[in-house]
All heavy atoms as a GROMACS GRO file, in nm:
protein
  573
    1MET      N    1   1.269  -1.257  -2.080
    1MET     CA    2   1.324  -1.143  -2.012
    1MET      C    3   1.215  -1.038  -2.001
    1MET      O    4   1.149  -1.006  -2.098
    1MET     CB    5   1.443  -1.090  -2.092
    1MET     CG    6   1.505  -0.968  -2.032
    1MET     SD    7   1.646  -0.896  -2.121
    1MET     CE    8   1.702  -1.019  -2.230
    2GLY      N    9   1.196  -0.983  -1.881
    2GLY     CA   10   1.094  -0.880  -1.861
    2GLY      C   11   1.140  -0.747  -1.913
    2GLY      O   12   1.257  -0.727  -1.945
    3SER      N   13   1.047  -0.656  -1.920
    3SER     CA   14   1.085  -0.522  -1.966
    3SER      C   15   1.157  -0.449  -1.854
    3SER      O   16   1.146  -0.483  -1.737
    3SER     CB   17   0.960  -0.443  -2.009
    3SER     OG   18   0.887  -0.404  -1.894
    4ILE      N   19   1.229  -0.347  -1.890
    4ILE     CA   20   1.302  -0.267  -1.793
    4ILE      C   21   1.204  -0.202  -1.696
    4ILE      O   22   1.229  -0.196  -1.577
    4ILE     CB   23   1.389  -0.162  -1.865
    4ILE    CG1   24   1.498  -0.235  -1.945
    4ILE    CG2   25   1.451  -0.066  -1.766
    4ILE    CD1   26   1.571  -0.148  -2.041
    5ALA      N   27   1.090  -0.157  -1.744
    5ALA     CA   28   0.992  -0.090  -1.659
    5ALA      C   29   0.941  -0.181  -1.547
    5ALA      O   30   0.907  -0.134  -1.440
    5ALA     CB   31   0.875  -0.040  -1.743
    6GLU      N   32   0.938  -0.312  -1.571
    6GLU     CA   33   0.892  -0.405  -1.468
    6GLU      C   34   0.984  -0.408  -1.348
    6GLU      O   35   0.946  -0.451  -1.240
    6GLU     CB   36   0.883  -0.546  -1.526
    6GLU     CG   37   0.773  -0.564  -1.626
    6GLU     CD   38   0.780  -0.701  -1.692
    6GLU    OE1   39   0.867  -0.781  -1.655
    6GLU    OE2   40   0.697  -0.725  -1.780
    7ASN      N   41   1.106  -0.361  -1.361
    7ASN     CA   42   1.205  -0.369  -1.256
    7ASN      C   43   1.228  -0.236  -1.184
    7ASN      O   44   1.321  -0.223  -1.108
    7ASN     CB   45   1.338  -0.419  -1.315
    7ASN     CG   46   1.322  -0.557  -1.373
    7ASN    OD1   47   1.304  -0.652  -1.300
    7ASN    ND2   48   1.322  -0.567  -1.504
    8THR      N   49   1.142  -0.138  -1.208
    8THR     CA   50   1.163  -0.004  -1.156
    8THR      C   51   1.173   0.001  -1.004
    8THR      O   52   1.253   0.074  -0.950
    8THR     CB   53   1.049   0.089  -1.203
    8THR    OG1   54   1.049   0.090  -1.344
    8THR    CG2   55   1.068   0.229  -1.153
    9ASN      N   56   1.096  -0.076  -0.933
    9ASN     CA   57   1.093  -0.066  -0.788
    9ASN      C   58   1.123  -0.200  -0.724
    9ASN      O   59   1.063  -0.237  -0.624
    9ASN     CB   60   0.955  -0.013  -0.747
    9ASN     CG   61   0.958   0.062  -0.618
    9ASN    OD1   62   1.063   0.089  -0.563
    9ASN    ND2   63   0.842   0.096  -0.569
   10ARG      N   64   1.216  -0.271  -0.778
   10ARG     CA   65   1.247  -0.408  -0.737
   10ARG      C   66   1.286  -0.418  -0.589
   10ARG      O   67   1.241  -0.508  -0.520
   10ARG     CB   68   1.359  -0.464  -0.824
   10ARG     CG   69   1.398  -0.605  -0.795
   10ARG     CD   70   1.295  -0.706  -0.833
   10ARG     NE   71   1.271  -0.698  -0.975
   10ARG     CZ   72   1.169  -0.755  -1.036
   10ARG    NH1   73   1.082  -0.824  -0.969
   10ARG    NH2   74   1.152  -0.743  -1.164
   11GLU      N   75   1.367  -0.326  -0.537
   11GLU     CA   76   1.410  -0.334  -0.398
   11GLU      C   77   1.291  -0.326  -0.303
   11GLU      O   78   1.283  -0.401  -0.205
   11GLU     CB   79   1.508  -0.222  -0.364
   11GLU     CG   80   1.642  -0.238  -0.432
   11GLU     CD   81   1.681  -0.113  -0.506
   11GLU    OE1   82   1.593  -0.048  -0.564
   11GLU    OE2   83   1.800  -0.081  -0.508
   12THR      N   84   1.197  -0.237  -0.332
   12THR     CA   85   1.078  -0.223  -0.248
   12THR      C   86   0.992  -0.349  -0.254
   12THR      O   87   0.942  -0.396  -0.151
   12THR     CB   88   0.996  -0.100  -0.291
   12THR    OG1   89   1.080   0.016  -0.278
   12THR    CG2   90   0.873  -0.082  -0.205
   13ILE      N   91   0.977  -0.405  -0.373
   13ILE     CA   92   0.898  -0.527  -0.388
   13ILE      C   93   0.960  -0.641  -0.307
   13ILE      O   94   0.891  -0.711  -0.232
   13ILE     CB   95   0.886  -0.566  -0.537
   13ILE    CG1   96   0.802  -0.463  -0.611
   13ILE    CG2   97   0.829  -0.706  -0.552
   13ILE    CD1   98   0.810  -0.475  -0.762
   14ILE      N   99   1.091  -0.657  -0.319
   14ILE     CA  100   1.159  -0.763  -0.244
   14ILE      C  101   1.147  -0.739  -0.094
   14ILE      O  102   1.120  -0.832  -0.018
   14ILE     CB  103   1.306  -0.774  -0.288
   14ILE    CG1  104   1.315  -0.825  -0.432
   14ILE    CG2  105   1.384  -0.867  -0.194
   14ILE    CD1  106   1.454  -0.817  -0.493
   15ALA      N  107   1.163  -0.615  -0.050
   15ALA     CA  108   1.150  -0.583   0.092
   15ALA      C  109   1.013  -0.623   0.145
   15ALA      O  110   1.002  -0.680   0.254
   15ALA     CB  111   1.176  -0.434   0.116
   16HIS      N  112   0.909  -0.597   0.069
   16HIS     CA  113   0.774  -0.638   0.110
   16HIS      C  114   0.759  -0.790   0.111
   16HIS      O  115   0.695  -0.846   0.199
   16HIS     CB  116   0.668  -0.574   0.019
   16HIS     CG  117   0.642  -0.431   0.052
   16HIS    ND1  118   0.558  -0.391   0.154
   16HIS    CD2  119   0.691  -0.317  -0.002
   16HIS    CE1  120   0.555  -0.259   0.161
   16HIS    NE2  121   0.636  -0.212   0.067
   17GLN      N  122   0.821  -0.856   0.014
   17GLN     CA  123   0.811  -1.002   0.006
   17GLN      C  124   0.877  -1.071   0.126
   17GLN      O  125   0.837  -1.181   0.164
   17GLN     CB  126   0.873  -1.053  -0.124
   17GLN     CG  127   0.790  -1.020  -0.245
   17GLN     CD  128   0.859  -1.058  -0.376
   17GLN    OE1  129   0.980  -1.070  -0.383
   17GLN    NE2  130   0.779  -1.075  -0.480
   18ILE      N  131   0.977  -1.006   0.185
   18ILE     CA  132   1.042  -1.065   0.302
   18ILE      C  133   0.988  -1.005   0.432
   18ILE      O  134   1.049  -1.017   0.537
   18ILE     CB  135   1.196  -1.051   0.294
   18ILE    CG1  136   1.239  -0.904   0.292
   18ILE    CG2  137   1.251  -1.127   0.175
   18ILE    CD1  138   1.390  -0.882   0.305
   19ASP      N  139   0.871  -0.940   0.421
   19ASP     CA  140   0.803  -0.879   0.538
   19ASP      C  141   0.888  -0.776   0.610
   19ASP      O  142   0.883  -0.763   0.732
   19ASP     CB  143   0.755  -0.988   0.635
   19ASP     CG  144   0.648  -1.076   0.575
   19ASP    OD1  145   0.565  -1.023   0.499
   19ASP    OD2  146   0.647  -1.197   0.602
   20LYS      N  147   0.968  -0.702   0.534
   20LYS     CA  148   1.050  -0.593   0.588
   20LYS      C  149   1.032  -0.471   0.497
   20LYS      O  150   1.124  -0.430   0.427
   20LYS     CB  151   1.198  -0.633   0.592
   20LYS     CG  152   1.229  -0.756   0.671
   20LYS     CD  153   1.224  -0.729   0.819
   20LYS     CE  154   1.267  -0.855   0.893
   20LYS     NZ  155   1.252  -0.842   1.035
   21PRO      N  156   0.912  -0.411   0.496
   21PRO     CA  157   0.883  -0.305   0.399
   21PRO      C  158   0.974  -0.182   0.408
   21PRO      O  159   0.985  -0.108   0.311
   21PRO     CB  160   0.738  -0.268   0.430
   21PRO     CG  161   0.712  -0.318   0.567
   21PRO     CD  162   0.801  -0.437   0.586
   22LYS      N  163   1.042  -0.162   0.520
   22LYS     CA  164   1.132  -0.048   0.532
   22LYS      C  165   1.276  -0.083   0.497
   22LYS      O  166   1.366  -0.002   0.514
   22LYS     CB  167   1.126   0.008   0.674
   22LYS     CG  168   0.989   0.067   0.707
   22LYS     CD  169   0.987   0.127   0.844
   22LYS     CE  170   0.849   0.186   0.871
   22LYS     NZ  171   0.842   0.250   1.002
   23ALA      N  172   1.298  -0.203   0.446
   23ALA     CA  173   1.434  -0.252   0.420
   23ALA      C  174   1.476  -0.240   0.274
   23ALA      O  175   1.571  -0.306   0.233
   23ALA     CB  176   1.446  -0.396   0.467
   24ALA      N  177   1.411  -0.156   0.196
   24ALA     CA  178   1.445  -0.145   0.054
   24ALA      C  179   1.591  -0.107   0.032
   24ALA      O  180   1.658  -0.161  -0.056
   24ALA     CB  181   1.354  -0.046  -0.016
   25ARG      N  182   1.643  -0.017   0.114
   25ARG     CA  183   1.783   0.024   0.099
   25ARG      C  184   1.877  -0.094   0.130
   25ARG      O  185   1.976  -0.115   0.062
   25ARG     CB  186   1.813   0.143   0.188
   25ARG     CG  187   1.958   0.188   0.174
   25ARG     CD  188   1.978   0.319   0.241
   25ARG     NE  189   1.958   0.421   0.137
   25ARG     CZ  190   1.971   0.549   0.156
   25ARG    NH1  191   1.996   0.595   0.274
   25ARG    NH2  192   1.955   0.633   0.057
   26ALA      N  193   1.845  -0.172   0.234
   26ALA     CA  194   1.926  -0.289   0.268
   26ALA      C  195   1.922  -0.392   0.156
   26ALA      O  196   2.023  -0.454   0.123
   26ALA     CB  197   1.878  -0.350   0.400
   27VAL      N  198   1.805  -0.408   0.096
   27VAL     CA  199   1.792  -0.500  -0.018
   27VAL      C  200   1.881  -0.451  -0.132
   27VAL      O  201   1.953  -0.529  -0.194
   27VAL     CB  202   1.645  -0.513  -0.063
   27VAL    CG1  203   1.636  -0.587  -0.196
   27VAL    CG2  204   1.562  -0.584   0.043
   28GLY      N  205   1.878  -0.320  -0.158
   28GLY     CA  206   1.963  -0.263  -0.263
   28GLY      C  207   2.111  -0.285  -0.236
   28GLY      O  208   2.188  -0.315  -0.328
   29THR      N  209   2.151  -0.273  -0.109
   29THR     CA  210   2.290  -0.297  -0.072
   29THR      C  211   2.328  -0.443  -0.097
   29THR      O  212   2.435  -0.472  -0.150
   29THR     CB  213   2.313  -0.261   0.076
   29THR    OG1  214   2.284  -0.122   0.094
   29THR    CG2  215   2.456  -0.288   0.120
   30ALA      N  216   2.238  -0.533  -0.061
   30ALA     CA  217   2.264  -0.675  -0.085
   30ALA      C  218   2.274  -0.705  -0.233
   30ALA      O  219   2.363  -0.778  -0.278
   30ALA     CB  220   2.154  -0.760  -0.021
   31ILE      N  221   2.184  -0.647  -0.311
   31ILE     CA  222   2.188  -0.667  -0.456
   31ILE      C  223   2.318  -0.609  -0.513
   31ILE      O  224   2.382  -0.670  -0.599
   31ILE     CB  225   2.065  -0.603  -0.524
   31ILE    CG1  226   1.939  -0.681  -0.486
   31ILE    CG2  227   2.082  -0.597  -0.676
   31ILE    CD1  228   1.810  -0.613  -0.527
   32GLY      N  229   2.359  -0.494  -0.462
   32GLY     CA  230   2.482  -0.430  -0.509
   32GLY      C  231   2.607  -0.511  -0.479
   32GLY      O  232   2.708  -0.497  -0.547
   33GLY      N  233   2.601  -0.596  -0.378
   33GLY     CA  234   2.715  -0.680  -0.344
   33GLY      C  235   2.719  -0.810  -0.420
   33GLY      O  236   2.803  -0.896  -0.394
   34ASN      N  237   2.632  -0.823  -0.517
   34ASN     CA  238   2.619  -0.945  -0.596
   34ASN      C  239   2.742  -0.963  -0.686
   34ASN      O  240   2.765  -0.884  -0.776
   34ASN     CB  241   2.491  -0.933  -0.680
   34ASN     CG  242   2.470  -1.046  -0.776
   34ASN    OD1  243   2.545  -1.142  -0.778
   34ASN    ND2  244   2.367  -1.033  -0.857
   35PRO      N  245   2.824  -1.068  -0.663
   35PRO     CA  246   2.946  -1.084  -0.742
   35PRO      C  247   2.924  -1.134  -0.885
   35PRO      O  248   3.016  -1.130  -0.965
   35PRO     CB  249   3.026  -1.187  -0.660
   35PRO     CG  250   2.922  -1.266  -0.591
   35PRO     CD  251   2.810  -1.169  -0.561
   36ILE      N  252   2.806  -1.181  -0.916
   36ILE     CA  253   2.777  -1.229  -1.052
   36ILE      C  254   2.660  -1.150  -1.109
   36ILE      O  255   2.558  -1.204  -1.149
   36ILE     CB  256   2.753  -1.381  -1.057
   36ILE    CG1  257   2.648  -1.424  -0.954
   36ILE    CG2  258   2.882  -1.456  -1.037
   36ILE    CD1  259   2.608  -1.571  -0.965
   37ALA      N  260   2.676  -1.020  -1.113
   37ALA     CA  261   2.567  -0.928  -1.141
   37ALA      C  262   2.500  -0.948  -1.276
   37ALA      O  263   2.382  -0.923  -1.289
   37ALA     CB  264   2.618  -0.784  -1.131
   38PHE      N  265   2.571  -0.991  -1.377
   38PHE     CA  266   2.505  -1.006  -1.506
   38PHE      C  267   2.415  -1.128  -1.508
   38PHE      O  268   2.312  -1.128  -1.573
   38PHE     CB  269   2.608  -1.013  -1.620
   38PHE     CG  270   2.545  -0.999  -1.755
   38PHE    CD1  271   2.500  -0.875  -1.798
   38PHE    CD2  272   2.526  -1.107  -1.837
   38PHE    CE1  273   2.439  -0.860  -1.921
   38PHE    CE2  274   2.465  -1.093  -1.962
   38PHE     CZ  275   2.422  -0.970  -2.003
   39LEU      N  276   2.452  -1.231  -1.434
   39LEU     CA  277   2.371  -1.353  -1.429
   39LEU      C  278   2.248  -1.335  -1.341
   39LEU      O  279   2.143  -1.390  -1.368
   39LEU     CB  280   2.454  -1.471  -1.379
   39LEU     CG  281   2.573  -1.508  -1.467
   39LEU    CD1  282   2.654  -1.621  -1.403
   39LEU    CD2  283   2.528  -1.548  -1.606
   40ILE      N  284   2.262  -1.261  -1.233
   40ILE     CA  285   2.150  -1.227  -1.146
   40ILE      C  286   2.133  -1.076  -1.163
   40ILE      O  287   2.213  -0.999  -1.114
   40ILE     CB  288   2.178  -1.265  -1.001
   40ILE    CG1  289   2.207  -1.415  -0.990
   40ILE    CG2  290   2.061  -1.224  -0.912
   40ILE    CD1  291   2.255  -1.461  -0.856
   41PRO      N  292   2.031  -1.033  -1.237
   41PRO     CA  293   2.027  -0.898  -1.294
   41PRO      C  294   2.004  -0.782  -1.198
   41PRO      O  295   1.904  -0.712  -1.205
   41PRO     CB  296   1.914  -0.909  -1.396
   41PRO     CG  297   1.826  -1.016  -1.342
   41PRO     CD  298   1.917  -1.113  -1.275
   42CYS      N  299   2.102  -0.755  -1.111
   42CYS     CA  300   2.088  -0.637  -1.025
   42CYS      C  301   2.104  -0.508  -1.106
   42CYS      O  302   2.061  -0.402  -1.061
   42CYS     CB  303   2.189  -0.641  -0.912
   42CYS     SG  304   2.361  -0.635  -0.962
   43HIS      N  305   2.159  -0.516  -1.227
   43HIS     CA  306   2.174  -0.396  -1.309
   43HIS      C  307   2.040  -0.340  -1.352
   43HIS      O  308   2.031  -0.227  -1.395
   43HIS     CB  309   2.260  -0.426  -1.433
   43HIS     CG  310   2.198  -0.527  -1.523
   43HIS    ND1  311   2.213  -0.662  -1.503
   43HIS    CD2  312   2.118  -0.513  -1.632
   43HIS    CE1  313   2.145  -0.726  -1.598
   43HIS    NE2  314   2.087  -0.639  -1.677
   44ARG      N  315   1.933  -0.418  -1.339
   44ARG     CA  316   1.800  -0.371  -1.379
   44ARG      C  317   1.733  -0.287  -1.273
   44ARG      O  318   1.627  -0.231  -1.297
   44ARG     CB  319   1.711  -0.489  -1.412
   44ARG     CG  320   1.755  -0.562  -1.535
   44ARG     CD  321   1.650  -0.662  -1.572
   44ARG     NE  322   1.698  -0.747  -1.679
   44ARG     CZ  323   1.648  -0.865  -1.703
   44ARG    NH1  324   1.551  -0.912  -1.629
   44ARG    NH2  325   1.694  -0.937  -1.802
   45VAL      N  326   1.790  -0.279  -1.154
   45VAL     CA  327   1.728  -0.203  -1.046
   45VAL      C  328   1.739  -0.054  -1.078
   45VAL      O  329   1.847  -0.001  -1.101
   45VAL     CB  330   1.795  -0.235  -0.911
   45VAL    CG1  331   1.737  -0.146  -0.802
   45VAL    CG2  332   1.777  -0.381  -0.877
   46ILE      N  333   1.623   0.010  -1.082
   46ILE     CA  334   1.614   0.153  -1.107
   46ILE      C  335   1.534   0.213  -0.991
   46ILE      O  336   1.433   0.157  -0.950
   46ILE     CB  337   1.545   0.181  -1.242
   46ILE    CG1  338   1.627   0.117  -1.355
   46ILE    CG2  339   1.528   0.331  -1.265
   46ILE    CD1  340   1.560   0.122  -1.491
   47GLN      N  341   1.580   0.324  -0.937
   47GLN     CA  342   1.513   0.384  -0.823
   47GLN      C  343   1.370   0.423  -0.858
   47GLN      O  344   1.338   0.448  -0.974
   47GLN     CB  345   1.590   0.508  -0.777
   47GLN     CG  346   1.728   0.476  -0.726
   47GLN     CD  347   1.807   0.600  -0.692
   47GLN    OE1  348   1.757   0.711  -0.696
   47GLN    NE2  349   1.932   0.582  -0.658
   48SER      N  350   1.284   0.427  -0.756
   48SER     CA  351   1.143   0.460  -0.781
   48SER      C  352   1.128   0.599  -0.843
   48SER      O  353   1.030   0.626  -0.910
   48SER     CB  354   1.063   0.451  -0.651
   48SER     OG  355   1.114   0.539  -0.553
   49SER      N  356   1.229   0.686  -0.827
   49SER     CA  357   1.226   0.819  -0.888
   49SER      C  358   1.254   0.814  -1.038
   49SER      O  359   1.237   0.913  -1.108
   49SER     CB  360   1.331   0.909  -0.822
   49SER     OG  361   1.461   0.856  -0.846
   50GLY      N  362   1.300   0.697  -1.087
   50GLY     CA  363   1.334   0.683  -1.228
   50GLY      C  364   1.483   0.700  -1.255
   50GLY      O  365   1.530   0.675  -1.365
   51ILE      N  366   1.559   0.740  -1.154
   51ILE     CA  367   1.704   0.755  -1.167
   51ILE      C  368   1.767   0.617  -1.166
   51ILE      O  369   1.726   0.529  -1.091
   51ILE     CB  370   1.759   0.842  -1.052
   51ILE    CG1  371   1.699   0.982  -1.060
   51ILE    CG2  372   1.911   0.846  -1.053
   51ILE    CD1  373   1.730   1.068  -0.938
   52PHE      N  374   1.867   0.594  -1.250
   52PHE     CA  375   1.931   0.464  -1.259
   52PHE      C  376   1.991   0.421  -1.126
   52PHE      O  377   1.990   0.306  -1.092
   52PHE     CB  378   2.039   0.464  -1.366
   52PHE     CG  379   1.989   0.425  -1.502
   52PHE    CD1  380   1.856   0.432  -1.535
   52PHE    CD2  381   2.078   0.381  -1.597
   52PHE    CE1  382   1.811   0.395  -1.659
   52PHE    CE2  383   2.035   0.344  -1.723
   52PHE     CZ  384   1.901   0.351  -1.754
   53GLY      N  385   2.048   0.512  -1.050
   53GLY     CA  386   2.110   0.476  -0.923
   53GLY      C  387   2.245   0.411  -0.943
   53GLY      O  388   2.299   0.406  -1.052
   54GLY      N  389   2.300   0.363  -0.831
   54GLY     CA  390   2.434   0.307  -0.834
   54GLY      C  391   2.441   0.168  -0.894
   54GLY      O  392   2.341   0.100  -0.912
   55TYR      N  393   2.563   0.128  -0.924
   55TYR     CA  394   2.590  -0.006  -0.976
   55TYR      C  395   2.735  -0.036  -0.945
   55TYR      O  396   2.823   0.049  -0.966
   55TYR     CB  397   2.565  -0.009  -1.127
   55TYR     CG  398   2.585  -0.143  -1.193
   55TYR    CD1  399   2.513  -0.254  -1.154
   55TYR    CD2  400   2.678  -0.158  -1.295
   55TYR    CE1  401   2.531  -0.377  -1.215
   55TYR    CE2  402   2.697  -0.280  -1.357
   55TYR     CZ  403   2.623  -0.389  -1.317
   55TYR     OH  404   2.641  -0.511  -1.377
   56MET      N  405   2.761  -0.153  -0.892
   56MET     CA  406   2.895  -0.188  -0.846
   56MET      C  407   3.003  -0.165  -0.951
   56MET      O  408   3.114  -0.125  -0.919
   56MET     CB  409   2.896  -0.332  -0.799
   56MET     CG  410   3.026  -0.377  -0.738
   56MET     SD  411   3.006  -0.544  -0.675
   56MET     CE  412   3.161  -0.566  -0.596
   57TRP      N  413   2.970  -0.188  -1.078
   57TRP     CA  414   3.070  -0.175  -1.184
   57TRP      C  415   3.057  -0.042  -1.260
   57TRP      O  416   3.110  -0.027  -1.369
   57TRP     CB  417   3.059  -0.294  -1.279
   57TRP     CG  418   3.109  -0.417  -1.210
   57TRP    CD1  419   3.239  -0.458  -1.200
   57TRP    CD2  420   3.033  -0.512  -1.138
   57TRP    NE1  421   3.247  -0.574  -1.126
   57TRP    CE2  422   3.121  -0.610  -1.086
   57TRP    CE3  423   2.897  -0.526  -1.109
   57TRP    CZ2  424   3.079  -0.717  -1.009
   57TRP    CZ3  425   2.855  -0.634  -1.032
   57TRP    CH2  426   2.946  -0.727  -0.984
   58GLY      N  427   2.986   0.053  -1.202
   58GLY     CA  428   2.980   0.188  -1.257
   58GLY      C  429   2.859   0.215  -1.345
   58GLY      O  430   2.800   0.124  -1.404
   59PRO      N  431   2.822   0.344  -1.353
   59PRO     CA  432   2.703   0.382  -1.429
   59PRO      C  433   2.715   0.360  -1.580
   59PRO      O  434   2.616   0.332  -1.646
   59PRO     CB  435   2.685   0.530  -1.395
   59PRO     CG  436   2.821   0.576  -1.354
   59PRO     CD  437   2.886   0.458  -1.289
   60ASN      N  438   2.835   0.370  -1.635
   60ASN     CA  439   2.851   0.350  -1.779
   60ASN      C  440   2.820   0.205  -1.818
   60ASN      O  441   2.752   0.179  -1.917
   60ASN     CB  442   2.992   0.386  -1.824
   60ASN     CG  443   3.017   0.535  -1.818
   60ASN    OD1  444   2.924   0.614  -1.817
   60ASN    ND2  445   3.143   0.574  -1.810
   61ARG      N  446   2.869   0.112  -1.738
   61ARG     CA  447   2.842  -0.030  -1.767
   61ARG      C  448   2.694  -0.062  -1.747
   61ARG      O  449   2.635  -0.133  -1.826
   61ARG     CB  450   2.929  -0.120  -1.680
   61ARG     CG  451   2.916  -0.266  -1.722
   61ARG     CD  452   3.014  -0.354  -1.652
   61ARG     NE  453   3.150  -0.320  -1.697
   61ARG     CZ  454   3.259  -0.378  -1.652
   61ARG    NH1  455   3.250  -0.472  -1.560
   61ARG    NH2  456   3.376  -0.343  -1.696
   62LYS      N  457   2.634  -0.005  -1.641
   62LYS     CA  458   2.492  -0.028  -1.617
   62LYS      C  459   2.409   0.023  -1.735
   62LYS      O  460   2.321  -0.046  -1.785
   62LYS     CB  461   2.448   0.042  -1.488
   62LYS     CG  462   2.301   0.023  -1.454
   62LYS     CD  463   2.268   0.082  -1.318
   62LYS     CE  464   2.125   0.053  -1.281
   62LYS     NZ  465   2.097   0.080  -1.140
   63THR      N  466   2.439   0.143  -1.781
   63THR     CA  467   2.368   0.201  -1.894
   63THR      C  468   2.387   0.116  -2.019
   63THR      O  469   2.292   0.092  -2.095
   63THR     CB  470   2.416   0.345  -1.920
   63THR    OG1  471   2.395   0.421  -1.801
   63THR    CG2  472   2.344   0.409  -2.035
   64ALA      N  473   2.509   0.068  -2.042
   64ALA     CA  474   2.537  -0.015  -2.159
   64ALA      C  475   2.459  -0.146  -2.156
   64ALA      O  476   2.402  -0.188  -2.257
   64ALA     CB  477   2.687  -0.042  -2.170
   65ILE      N  478   2.454  -0.210  -2.040
   65ILE     CA  479   2.383  -0.338  -2.030
   65ILE      C  480   2.234  -0.317  -2.052
   65ILE      O  481   2.170  -0.393  -2.126
   65ILE     CB  482   2.410  -0.406  -1.894
   65ILE    CG1  483   2.557  -0.448  -1.883
   65ILE    CG2  484   2.319  -0.526  -1.874
   65ILE    CD1  485   2.598  -0.493  -1.743
   66ILE      N  486   2.178  -0.215  -1.987
   66ILE     CA  487   2.035  -0.188  -2.004
   66ILE      C  488   2.003  -0.151  -2.149
   66ILE      O  489   1.904  -0.196  -2.205
   66ILE     CB  490   1.987  -0.079  -1.906
   66ILE    CG1  491   1.991  -0.136  -1.762
   66ILE    CG2  492   1.847  -0.030  -1.940
   66ILE    CD1  493   1.963  -0.035  -1.655
   67GLY      N  494   2.090  -0.074  -2.213
   67GLY     CA  495   2.071  -0.040  -2.354
   67GLY      C  496   2.077  -0.162  -2.443
   67GLY      O  497   1.997  -0.176  -2.536
   68TRP      N  498   2.172  -0.252  -2.415
   68TRP     CA  499   2.183  -0.375  -2.493
   68TRP      C  500   2.056  -0.458  -2.478
   68TRP      O  501   2.002  -0.509  -2.576
   68TRP     CB  502   2.306  -0.454  -2.448
   68TRP     CG  503   2.321  -0.583  -2.522
   68TRP    CD1  504   2.381  -0.601  -2.644
   68TRP    CD2  505   2.274  -0.712  -2.482
   68TRP    NE1  506   2.374  -0.733  -2.681
   68TRP    CE2  507   2.309  -0.804  -2.582
   68TRP    CE3  508   2.206  -0.758  -2.370
   68TRP    CZ2  509   2.278  -0.939  -2.574
   68TRP    CZ3  510   2.176  -0.893  -2.362
   68TRP    CH2  511   2.212  -0.982  -2.462
   69GLU      N  512   2.006  -0.472  -2.353
   69GLU     CA  513   1.884  -0.549  -2.330
   69GLU      C  514   1.764  -0.486  -2.403
   69GLU      O  515   1.683  -0.557  -2.461
   69GLU     CB  516   1.853  -0.560  -2.182
   69GLU     CG  517   1.948  -0.651  -2.109
   69GLU     CD  518   1.919  -0.660  -1.962
   69GLU    OE1  519   1.855  -0.571  -1.904
   69GLU    OE2  520   1.960  -0.761  -1.902
   70ALA      N  521   1.754  -0.354  -2.398
   70ALA     CA  522   1.643  -0.285  -2.466
   70ALA      C  523   1.648  -0.313  -2.616
   70ALA      O  524   1.546  -0.335  -2.680
   70ALA     CB  525   1.647  -0.136  -2.437
   71ALA      N  526   1.770  -0.312  -2.673
   71ALA     CA  527   1.784  -0.339  -2.816
   71ALA      C  528   1.741  -0.483  -2.848
   71ALA      O  529   1.678  -0.507  -2.953
   71ALA     CB  530   1.928  -0.317  -2.861
   72GLN      N  531   1.772  -0.576  -2.758
   72GLN     CA  532   1.730  -0.716  -2.781
   72GLN      C  533   1.578  -0.729  -2.781
   72GLN      O  534   1.522  -0.802  -2.860
   72GLN     CB  535   1.791  -0.808  -2.672
   72GLN     CG  536   1.943  -0.807  -2.666
   72GLN     CD  537   2.007  -0.834  -2.799
   72GLN    OE1  538   1.982  -0.935  -2.863
   72GLN    NE2  539   2.093  -0.743  -2.843
   73ILE      N  540   1.514  -0.656  -2.690
   73ILE     CA  541   1.367  -0.659  -2.682
   73ILE      C  542   1.307  -0.599  -2.808
   73ILE      O  543   1.213  -0.654  -2.864
   73ILE     CB  544   1.318  -0.584  -2.555
   73ILE    CG1  545   1.358  -0.662  -2.429
   73ILE    CG2  546   1.166  -0.564  -2.558
   73ILE    CD1  547   1.340  -0.584  -2.300
   74GLU      N  548   1.362  -0.487  -2.855
   74GLU     CA  549   1.311  -0.422  -2.976
   74GLU      C  550   1.329  -0.509  -3.099
   74GLU      O  551   1.250  -0.502  -3.192
   74GLU     CB  552   1.381  -0.288  -2.995
   74GLU     CG  553   1.341  -0.183  -2.894
   74GLU     CD  554   1.419  -0.054  -2.910
   74GLU    OE1  555   1.492  -0.037  -3.011
   74GLU    OE2  556   1.407   0.030  -2.821
   75ASN      N  557   1.433  -0.592  -3.100
   75ASN     CA  558   1.461  -0.676  -3.217
   75ASN      C  559   1.384  -0.806  -3.219
   75ASN      O  560   1.398  -0.884  -3.312
   75ASN     CB  561   1.611  -0.704  -3.226
   75ASN     CG  562   1.689  -0.581  -3.263
   75ASN    OD1  563   1.640  -0.492  -3.333
   75ASN    ND2  564   1.812  -0.571  -3.215
   76GLN      N  565   1.305  -0.831  -3.117
   76GLN     CA  566   1.229  -0.957  -3.113
   76GLN      C  567   1.107  -0.952  -3.201
   76GLN      O  568   1.048  -0.857  -3.229
   76GLN     CB  569   1.185  -0.988  -2.970
   76GLN     CG  570   1.301  -1.027  -2.883
   76GLN     CD  571   1.257  -1.064  -2.741
   76GLN    OE1  572   1.140  -1.057  -2.706
   76GLN    NE2  573   1.352  -1.104  -2.661
   0.00000   0.00000   0.00000
């Protein structure tokens, strides 16, 4: 599992990988529509400003999942 910091600008990276550098918001919308969000980690997407941003299941759950993952990394 990568660190949380590695995922800071994931939407922009994906947009560039699909040769659509201005499509970061569309990528974020697609990630947000992910019905199995914990298995495909859209909860790790953090805006380039450092703000957590939206999450389909709410900011409290997003914060809890990221906190749990950080604790797992610290305990390794």
